[in-house]
ZARODO-962203 format. One line per field, with one value per residue (C-alpha): residue number from 0; residue in one letter; x, z, y. Coordinates in steps of 0.1 Angstrom, whole numbers, padded with zeros to 4 digits. Example, Ala and Ser with C-alpha at 12.3 -4.5 7.8 and 13.67 -1.06 7.14 Angstrom:
<atoms>
resi [0 1]
resn [a s]
c1 [0123 0137]
c3 [0078 0071]
c2 [-0045 -0011]
</atoms>
This chain:
<atoms>
resi [0 1 2 3 4 5 6 7 8 9 10 11 12 13 14 15 16 17 18 19 20 21 22 23 24 25 26 27 28 29 30 31 32 33 34 35 36 37 38 39 40 41 42 43 44 45 46 47 48 49 50 51 52 53 54 55 56 57 58 59 60 61 62 63 64 65 66 67 68 69 70 71 72 73 74 75 76 77 78 79 80 81 82 83 84 85 86 87 88 89 90 91 92 93 94 95 96 97 98 99 100 101 102 103 104 105 106 107 108 109 110 111 112 113 114 115 116 117 118 119 120 121 122 123 124 125 126 127 128 129 130 131 132 133 134 135 136 137 138 139 140 141 142 143 144 145 146 147 148 149 150 151 152 153 154 155 156 157 158 159 160 161 162 163 164 165 166 167 168 169 170 171 172 173 174 175 176 177 178 179 180 181 182 183 184 185 186 187 188 189 190 191 192 193 194 195 196 197 198 199 200 201 202 203 204 205 206 207 208 209 210 211 212 213 214 215 216 217 218 219 220 221 222 223 224 225 226 227 228 229 230 231 232 233 234 235 236 237 238 239 240 241 242 243 244 245 246 247 248 249 250 251 252 253 254 255 256 257 258 259 260 261 262 263 264 265 266 267 268 269 270 271 272 273 274 275 276 277 278 279 280 281 282 283 284 285 286 287 288 289 290 291 292 293 294 295 296 297 298 299 300 301 302 303 304 305 306 307 308 309 310 311 312 313 314 315 316 317 318 319 320 321 322 323 324 325 326 327 328 329 330 331 332 333 334 335 336 337 338 339 340 341 342 343 344 345 346 347 348 349 350 351 352 353 354 355 356 357 358 359 360 361 362 363 364 365 366 367 368 369 370 371 372 373 374 375 376 377 378 379 380 381 382 383 384 385 386 387 388 389 390 391 392 393 394 395 396 397 398 399 400 401 402 403 404 405 406 407 408 409 410 411 412 413 414 415 416 417 418 419 420 421 422 423 424 425 426 427 428 429 430 431 432 433 434 435 436 437 438 439 440 441 442 443 444 445 446 447 448 449 450 451 452 453 454 455 456 457 458 459 460 461 462 463 464 465 466 467 468 469]
resn [m t d a a n i l l v d d e p g m l r y i r t l l e v d d y k v e t a s t g e e a v d r v q k g l q p d l v l l d l l m p g i d g l q t l e q l r q l q p s v k v v m l s c v n d t r k v v q a m r l g a h d y l t k p f q k a e l d a v v d q c l g t t q q a y a g e v e e l c d d v f f v a a s p a m r k i r s q a a l v a n v d i p v l l l g e s g t g k e v l a r l l h k l s p r a h r t f l k v n c a a v p g d l l e s e l f g y e a g a f t g a t h p k p g k f e i c n k g t i l l d e i g e m p p l l q a k l l h v l q d g q f s r l g s r t v t k v d v r i l a a t n i n i p e a l a t k r l r e d l y y r l n a f t l q i p p l r e r k e e v p i l l k h f m s r m s e r y a r s p l p l t q v l l a a c h e y s w p g n l r e l s n f v k r y l i l g d e k l a v a e l n p k n d s t g g a r g e y g a k v s a d q a g g l k s l a r n a k d e a e a e a i t k a l e e t n w n r k q a a a l l q i s y k a l l y k i r q y g i a q t k s h h k l t a g a]
c1 [0000 0010 0009 0003 -0033 -0058 -0093 -0123 -0149 -0184 -0210 -0235 -0231 -0202 -0197 -0194 -0170 -0147 -0150 -0141 -0114 -0097 -0098 -0082 -0056 -0043 -0031 -0015 -0040 -0045 -0082 -0103 -0139 -0171 -0205 -0227 -0227 -0226 -0194 -0178 -0186 -0173 -0140 -0134 -0144 -0117 -0090 -0091 -0082 -0089 -0077 -0109 -0142 -0162 -0197 -0228 -0259 -0285 -0277 -0298 -0296 -0282 -0281 -0254 -0265 -0267 -0233 -0218 -0231 -0216 -0182 -0179 -0186 -0158 -0134 -0144 -0115 -0121 -0133 -0163 -0175 -0211 -0219 -0253 -0271 -0299 -0293 -0315 -0310 -0326 -0302 -0272 -0281 -0285 -0251 -0235 -0250 -0237 -0202 -0198 -0169 -0182 -0207 -0205 -0234 -0231 -0221 -0189 -0158 -0123 -0114 -0143 -0133 -0096 -0105 -0125 -0100 -0071 -0089 -0099 -0064 -0046 -0026 -0032 -0023 -0054 -0052 -0075 -0058 -0042 -0039 -0059 -0085 -0094 -0130 -0134 -0122 -0114 -0132 -0112 -0117 -0092 -0093 -0063 -0082 -0098 -0132 -0129 -0114 -0144 -0167 -0148 -0152 -0189 -0193 -0177 -0201 -0233 -0225 -0233 -0267 -0293 -0308 -0312 -0284 -0286 -0254 -0251 -0225 -0217 -0215 -0182 -0174 -0176 -0211 -0212 -0177 -0190 -0220 -0198 -0177 -0208 -0218 -0183 -0182 -0217 -0229 -0244 -0209 -0211 -0245 -0254 -0247 -0267 -0268 -0298 -0294 -0329 -0319 -0308 -0340 -0372 -0398 -0423 -0397 -0381 -0410 -0406 -0368 -0371 -0400 -0403 -0434 -0457 -0463 -0490 -0484 -0479 -0472 -0441 -0441 -0442 -0424 -0423 -0392 -0380 -0370 -0338 -0353 -0359 -0325 -0309 -0328 -0306 -0282 -0277 -0292 -0280 -0307 -0285 -0300 -0331 -0343 -0350 -0375 -0411 -0433 -0458 -0429 -0415 -0447 -0442 -0406 -0418 -0440 -0409 -0390 -0419 -0426 -0404 -0433 -0443 -0461 -0447 -0464 -0495 -0495 -0518 -0494 -0473 -0435 -0415 -0378 -0350 -0329 -0308 -0315 -0288 -0298 -0276 -0283 -0267 -0299 -0307 -0328 -0348 -0357 -0367 -0389 -0405 -0413 -0426 -0399 -0389 -0416 -0411 -0421 -0397 -0369 -0373 -0374 -0342 -0326 -0321 -0285 -0268 -0232 -0222 -0191 -0172 -0161 -0125 -0116 -0122 -0099 -0070 -0045 -0059 -0051 -0015 -0026 -0054 -0031 -0006 -0032 -0050 -0016 -0006 -0040 -0042 -0006 -0013 -0045 -0031 0003 0023 0051 0038 0046 0063 0041 0064 0062 0049 0021 0013 0012 -0012 -0034 -0035 -0045 -0073 -0108 -0118 -0155 -0159 -0143 -0128 -0143 -0126 -0093 -0094 -0100 -0072 -0047 -0059 -0053 -0019 -0008 -0019 -0004 0027 0028 0032 0029 -0003 -0017 -0009 -0024 -0056 -0062 -0079 -0054 -0055 -0068 -0046 -0056 -0056 -0084 -0061 -0051 -0017 -0001 0015 0048 0030 0032 0003 -0022 -0046 -0083 -0077 -0049 -0071 -0097 -0070 -0061 -0096 -0095 -0062 -0078 -0107 -0084 -0063 -0094 -0104 -0069 -0068 -0101 -0090 -0058 -0075 -0100 -0073 -0053 -0085 -0091 -0055 -0057 -0088 -0076 -0103 -0131 -0154 -0177 -0148 -0132 -0165 -0166 -0129 -0137 -0169 -0190 -0219 -0212 -0231 -0211 -0179 -0190 -0199 -0165 -0147 -0165 -0160 -0122 -0117 -0101 -0096 -0081 -0052 -0033 -0013 -0047 -0048 -0044 -0054 -0063 -0075 -0068 -0095]
c3 [0000 -0004 0023 -0004 -0010 0001 0010 0015 0038 0038 0063 0086 0114 0138 0150 0114 0105 0134 0127 0090 0096 0121 0096 0069 0091 0103 0067 0066 0043 0048 0056 0054 0067 0060 0077 0049 0011 0011 0032 0009 -0022 -0005 0004 -0032 -0045 -0022 -0036 -0019 -0045 -0030 -0047 -0035 -0020 0003 0002 0022 0001 0026 0042 0051 0028 -0006 -0006 -0018 -0054 -0057 -0040 -0063 -0093 -0081 -0071 -0106 -0122 -0101 -0104 -0132 -0126 -0089 -0080 -0057 -0036 -0023 0012 0024 0050 0025 -0005 -0029 -0064 -0080 -0062 -0070 -0107 -0104 -0087 -0114 -0142 -0124 -0123 -0090 -0091 -0065 -0037 -0001 0021 0058 0080 0063 0074 0071 0045 0023 0027 0020 -0012 -0026 -0016 -0030 -0063 -0067 -0058 -0079 -0050 -0061 -0094 -0115 -0140 -0165 -0165 -0200 -0201 -0212 -0187 -0192 -0187 -0199 -0229 -0258 -0242 -0229 -0222 -0230 -0214 -0228 -0239 -0217 -0231 -0223 -0189 -0181 -0193 -0172 -0141 -0148 -0154 -0120 -0103 -0121 -0119 -0082 -0087 -0098 -0127 -0164 -0185 -0222 -0242 -0273 -0300 -0336 -0347 -0335 -0308 -0280 -0265 -0256 -0239 -0219 -0209 -0197 -0177 -0160 -0151 -0138 -0116 -0102 -0072 -0098 -0112 -0099 -0116 -0152 -0180 -0212 -0245 -0269 -0303 -0311 -0348 -0353 -0341 -0362 -0344 -0341 -0324 -0302 -0277 -0270 -0269 -0242 -0222 -0230 -0238 -0225 -0243 -0270 -0272 -0309 -0335 -0326 -0289 -0275 -0243 -0221 -0224 -0201 -0217 -0213 -0185 -0164 -0172 -0162 -0129 -0105 -0133 -0161 -0196 -0225 -0252 -0281 -0310 -0289 -0317 -0338 -0313 -0326 -0309 -0294 -0278 -0265 -0245 -0228 -0220 -0205 -0181 -0170 -0164 -0143 -0120 -0130 -0141 -0174 -0186 -0209 -0243 -0237 -0200 -0176 -0148 -0139 -0135 -0114 -0120 -0107 -0138 -0145 -0180 -0202 -0237 -0266 -0300 -0327 -0341 -0342 -0310 -0318 -0352 -0338 -0313 -0339 -0362 -0333 -0341 -0304 -0278 -0258 -0225 -0230 -0239 -0207 -0187 -0203 -0201 -0163 -0172 -0206 -0216 -0251 -0265 -0289 -0323 -0327 -0349 -0318 -0296 -0318 -0289 -0282 -0317 -0309 -0277 -0296 -0325 -0300 -0281 -0312 -0326 -0294 -0292 -0328 -0331 -0301 -0317 -0351 -0337 -0356 -0345 -0339 -0367 -0360 -0358 -0377 -0377 -0413 -0403 -0371 -0390 -0416 -0389 -0372 -0403 -0412 -0399 -0390 -0399 -0387 -0353 -0332 -0353 -0384 -0366 -0354 -0389 -0402 -0378 -0386 -0423 -0417 -0395 -0419 -0450 -0434 -0460 -0445 -0478 -0487 -0452 -0455 -0490 -0477 -0456 -0474 -0498 -0499 -0530 -0547 -0569 -0601 -0588 -0584 -0551 -0534 -0520 -0486 -0499 -0518 -0553 -0576 -0580 -0609 -0606 -0621 -0596 -0567 -0578 -0579 -0543 -0532 -0551 -0533 -0500 -0507 -0519 -0487 -0466 -0486 -0484 -0446 -0442 -0464 -0444 -0411 -0422 -0435 -0402 -0382 -0403 -0399 -0361 -0359 -0383 -0408 -0383 -0398 -0368 -0345 -0370 -0371 -0334 -0333 -0358 -0340 -0371 -0380 -0396 -0427 -0430 -0428 -0456 -0478 -0472 -0480 -0513 -0520 -0515 -0530 -0499 -0504 -0482 -0494 -0479 -0459 -0446 -0464 -0497 -0508 -0544 -0554 -0543 -0529]
c2 [0000 0036 0063 0089 0077 0103 0091 0113 0096 0110 0098 0115 0090 0099 0064 0050 0078 0069 0031 0034 0060 0037 0008 0029 0046 0012 0008 0043 0059 0097 0101 0133 0132 0151 0146 0159 0159 0197 0196 0171 0191 0223 0206 0195 0229 0244 0223 0189 0162 0128 0096 0078 0088 0066 0080 0072 0068 0080 0114 0144 0174 0164 0126 0103 0102 0140 0143 0117 0136 0169 0153 0137 0171 0187 0159 0134 0110 0104 0069 0067 0038 0040 0029 0019 -0002 -0009 -0031 -0011 -0024 0007 0030 0008 0010 0048 0051 0030 0052 0083 0068 0050 0025 0000 -0005 -0018 -0028 -0020 -0036 -0048 -0065 -0050 -0076 -0064 -0028 -0036 -0055 -0026 0001 -0019 -0025 0012 0025 -0001 -0014 -0050 -0066 -0073 -0101 -0084 -0050 -0048 -0086 -0116 -0128 -0164 -0173 -0208 -0230 -0207 -0178 -0148 -0111 -0083 -0049 -0030 0001 0028 0019 -0018 -0011 0009 -0019 -0044 -0022 -0017 -0055 -0062 -0039 -0049 -0086 -0085 -0068 -0094 -0074 -0079 -0065 -0055 -0060 -0039 -0038 -0048 -0084 -0100 -0075 -0100 -0097 -0134 -0131 -0102 -0122 -0150 -0125 -0112 -0147 -0155 -0124 -0130 -0150 -0174 -0183 -0219 -0224 -0231 -0206 -0211 -0192 -0192 -0177 -0163 -0158 -0194 -0211 -0207 -0187 -0216 -0237 -0210 -0211 -0248 -0244 -0217 -0229 -0266 -0287 -0314 -0347 -0342 -0304 -0308 -0335 -0355 -0344 -0379 -0370 -0339 -0318 -0290 -0258 -0237 -0216 -0247 -0262 -0229 -0224 -0205 -0197 -0172 -0173 -0152 -0144 -0136 -0116 -0107 -0085 -0115 -0130 -0130 -0103 -0128 -0147 -0114 -0110 -0144 -0134 -0102 -0123 -0142 -0110 -0096 -0126 -0155 -0176 -0194 -0225 -0252 -0256 -0278 -0273 -0254 -0257 -0226 -0232 -0207 -0202 -0179 -0171 -0140 -0128 -0112 -0101 -0092 -0075 -0055 -0040 -0003 0000 0032 0018 -0016 0001 0024 -0005 -0027 -0053 -0050 -0045 -0012 -0027 -0056 -0033 -0013 -0044 -0057 -0023 -0022 -0017 -0014 -0022 -0010 -0027 -0005 -0020 -0031 -0001 0021 0002 -0007 -0007 -0042 -0055 -0066 -0083 -0101 -0111 -0126 -0145 -0159 -0169 -0187 -0205 -0216 -0227 -0250 -0262 -0269 -0282 -0255 -0232 -0196 -0172 -0139 -0107 -0084 -0046 -0047 -0071 -0051 -0019 -0033 -0047 -0014 0005 -0020 -0012 -0048 -0046 -0082 -0073 -0100 -0128 -0115 -0110 -0146 -0160 -0137 -0152 -0187 -0182 -0166 -0195 -0222 -0205 -0190 -0162 -0127 -0109 -0127 -0120 -0083 -0082 -0097 -0065 -0036 -0020 0018 0035 0061 0091 0070 0048 0018 0003 0000 -0031 -0033 -0017 0011 -0004 0003 -0025 -0026 -0033 -0068 -0074 -0062 -0087 -0113 -0105 -0111 -0144 -0152 -0144 -0168 -0195 -0190 -0195 -0227 -0241 -0235 -0253 -0282 -0286 -0284 -0311 -0333 -0330 -0338 -0369 -0380 -0375 -0396 -0423 -0413 -0417 -0390 -0387 -0381 -0357 -0337 -0335 -0324 -0297 -0287 -0291 -0314 -0348 -0337 -0305 -0325 -0349 -0319 -0303 -0335 -0337 -0299 -0300 -0335 -0350 -0387 -0414 -0436 -0464 -0439 -0426 -0393 -0375 -0340 -0346 -0312 -0276 -0255]
</atoms>
C-alpha cells in the first residue's frame, strides 16, 4: 500500500466515521472526513483532491446520489465507492450510471473494505488490466483500452446486482464473452450458463426451446421436455439476437421477467424459475422500437443496465494483444510453431478497420498460421486506393483493378486451403473416423461430408491424400 493515497470519507453517522477511519488509518491511508454531502462538495471545490471517495448513500440534505453527481462534475477522474445499510437495487443502478466505481453494504468487514480500496487505488495486481483474462475454454476477455477497462469495471459492479443487462455492439465485438464475464463475476458463477441464439432457431420452435413442452403439445411431442429456462434455474441465460424474437414470444418473455413464471407448451401448470437474463443484440434499438420489431415494454425491462461494446476499430490498442493471443491458441490447436508478428504485419493490422471485429481477426490469424505467407496476409487486408483509382499493396506499389480482384480471389483461396488442411489434419488424427473428426472440428457430420466432397479430400493407404486444391 502507499501512504500517499488520500481518501475522503463522507457519512452522517459519527460512529461510522470513526470506525471506517480507524480501519483505513491502520493501513497508513490519509483520511479526510465530511459529515454531509454539502461539506464534501465544498471541500473538493476548495482544492481537496482525493484519490478515492467513500460516500454514504442515505444522508440528510443532498443525498449520496446528488453528492456523487456533483463530485464527478468537479473531479471526473475520482473513484467513488457507495456505502449503504440498505441493498436497494434501484439506487445501486442509479449510482453506477452516475459513475460509482463500487458499492459496499453496511455492516462490512475490514477484508471487504480492503479489497474494494485496493482495487480502486490499484494497489493489487489485477489479472485483467491490460492482459488476457481467461473465462473458460477458448473464451477470454481483453481490457487493454480505456473503453474496455471501463466496461470491465462496470461489469464487475453490475454482476453482483441481480438485474437484467442489455449488451449492445456490432457483430463479432464480444457480447457473448462479456455475458460469460458477468456470469463468472456474479454470485451465480457456480451455476449453469446457457446461450440461446434467437436468430438461429425458427420462431415456431423457439418457444418450446425456451419454455419446454408437454407430451402431446404438438405432432411429434411424445415425451415432455424441459426448456432452457428450467434447465438454467438459479443460473444465467443469454438471449442472443433478442431483436429476432417474434413479438408474441417477447410478450411471454416479459412475463418471465416480471414474475419469474411461465407455462410449458401444452400445460396449464405454472412453472416458477429464478434465472438471471442477459440479452444481446446488434440491431438499431430506436428503429426496432419504432417498427414494433422490439416491444417497448420488454426493452425497458431488459434495459435495467446497458453495456455497449465498442467495435475493434475504436480500440486498436488491443489488436497486438489479440493477435498474439490468437496466434498462441491456434498454433497449439493446429500443432504448428507460432509465426512472427512483424512490424509490417502489425502496421497493416493497425490500419485495417476490422469490420468483422474479433471474429474477423481470429480468422485472419488462422489463415496466416496455416499458409505462413506474410505478404499474402498483409495483401488480404484492405489496400489503400490512390488518386488513379487503383489500389496500393503493402509496400506502396500500384495494383490494378484486375490485380485487386486477384487479391480477393487469393484471400478466398487462402481460406479454402486453410479449411482443407484443417479437415485433412483432423481426419489424420482420428484415423479417418469421420464422426470423430466432425466432433474435433466442432461441425456437423453432414457438413464434414460436404467439405470432403467440396475439397476433393480422399483417403489412401497412408490414410490421407489431398487430391485437389480449394
